[in-house]
Structures are given as structure tokens and as C-alpha cells.
C-alpha positions in Angstrom: -91.0 -55.9 -119.1 -94.1 -57.3 -120.9 -92.3 -60.0 -122.8 -90.5 -61.1 -119.7 -93.6 -61.4 -117.5 -95.6 -63.0 -120.3 -93.0 -65.6 -120.8 -92.7 -66.3 -116.9 -96.5 -66.7 -116.8 -96.2 -69.4 -119.5 -100.0 -68.8 -120.7 -101.4 -68.7 -117.0 -103.0 -65.4 -117.8 -103.2 -62.3 -119.9 -100.6 -59.5 -119.2 -101.8 -55.9 -120.0 -99.5 -53.0 -119.6 -101.1 -49.7 -118.4 -100.7 -46.9 -120.8 -102.1 -43.7 -122.1 -104.9 -43.1 -122.7 -106.1 -44.8 -119.5 -109.5 -45.6 -121.1 -107.7 -47.9 -123.6 -106.3 -49.8 -120.7 -109.5 -50.1 -118.9 -111.1 -51.5 -122.1 -108.2 -54.1 -122.5 -108.9 -55.2 -119.0 -112.8 -55.6 -119.5 -112.1 -57.4 -122.7 -109.5 -59.8 -121.5 -110.9 -63.4 -121.9 -108.2 -65.0 -119.8 -109.0 -66.5 -116.4 -106.5 -64.3 -114.9 -105.4 -60.9 -116.1 -102.3 -59.1 -114.8 -102.0 -55.5 -115.2 -98.5 -54.0 -115.1 -98.4 -50.3 -113.9 -94.9 -48.9 -114.7 -93.2 -45.9 -113.4 -93.5 -44.2 -116.7 -97.2 -43.3 -116.2 -97.9 -39.7 -114.9 -98.7 -39.9 -111.1 -102.5 -39.2 -111.6 -103.0 -41.6 -114.3 -101.2 -44.1 -112.3 -103.3 -43.6 -109.3 -106.5 -44.0 -111.4 -105.5 -47.3 -112.9 -104.5 -48.6 -109.4 -107.8 -47.4 -107.9 -109.8 -49.1 -110.6 -108.2 -52.6 -110.0 -110.6 -53.8 -107.0 -113.9 -52.6 -108.7 -112.7 -54.1 -111.9 -112.0 -57.3 -110.3 -115.3 -57.6 -108.9 -117.0 -56.9 -112.5 -114.5 -59.5 -114.0 -115.5 -62.2 -111.5 -115.1 -65.2 -111.7 -112.1 -64.4 -113.8 -109.3 -62.9 -111.8 -107.6 -59.6 -112.1 -104.5 -58.4 -110.2 -101.8 -55.7 -110.8 -98.1 -55.0 -110.3 -97.2 -51.4 -109.4 -93.7 -51.4 -110.7 -91.2 -48.7 -109.1 -88.4 -47.3 -110.5 -85.8 -49.6 -108.9 -87.7 -52.8 -109.5 -85.5 -55.7 -110.5 -86.7 -58.0 -113.2 -86.2 -61.0 -111.1 -88.5 -59.6 -108.4 -91.2 -58.5 -111.0 -91.2 -62.0 -112.4 -91.4 -63.7 -109.0 -94.3 -61.4 -107.9 -96.1 -62.1 -111.3 -95.6 -66.0 -110.8 -96.9 -65.6 -107.2 -100.1 -64.0 -108.3 -100.5 -66.3 -111.2 -100.4 -69.2 -108.7 -102.6 -67.7 -106.1 -105.9 -68.8 -107.3 -108.0 -67.4 -104.7 -106.5 -64.0 -105.1 -108.2 -61.2 -107.1 -108.3 -57.4 -106.9 -104.8 -57.1 -105.4 -102.2 -54.7 -106.2 -98.6 -55.7 -105.2 -95.8 -53.0 -105.2 -92.4 -54.1 -106.5 -89.3 -51.9 -106.2 -91.2 -49.0 -104.7 
């Protein structure tokens, strides 16, 4: 999924896949230099870890300002085309930050 989303954004932002340990995901978000960072939270994360990452998006977006931060909460039944469409939408929505959009939930 990372490769597909990265290719779809065509350099419009950094793509970060949430993984364990969560502290490394948070560090990657904080250190991303791109004007827009998109966090992909997949269904493989345990429920508690998933909830922690998703809850952290809004406060991290405030900390990253004026750089943008958004996330995709990917469900088990998410179609690749839907994930790409939502990623492109967020990349193009220049005044959007701190949002989490659910795909295939």
C-alpha cells in the first residue's frame, strides 16, 4: 500500500505507515520535513495501538504547523482505488490538517 500511495501523491508529501512500536511512528511523524505528511494506519495494528495513533493525529498536526498532517484509517475491505483517491484528496486539500479519514471501514 505504501508504494501505491507514494506513487499516487507524486512527491506532494511524505507517506508514513504506522507500525509497532508506536513511538517510532510518532518519531517519524515529528521528523518528516515535507509540507504534508500522510499517515497510513492499517488494519494489521492491534486495536489499542491503532486507537493511540489515530488519537495523536490532531495534536501532532498542531505541533507540525504550518506543515500539514493527515491520516488514512484503512479498514480490512479497503479497495486500492479508494485509498489512492482519498490520499490524493487530502494531498490536494491545502487547508486541511489534523484530519483522519476512514477508508473501507
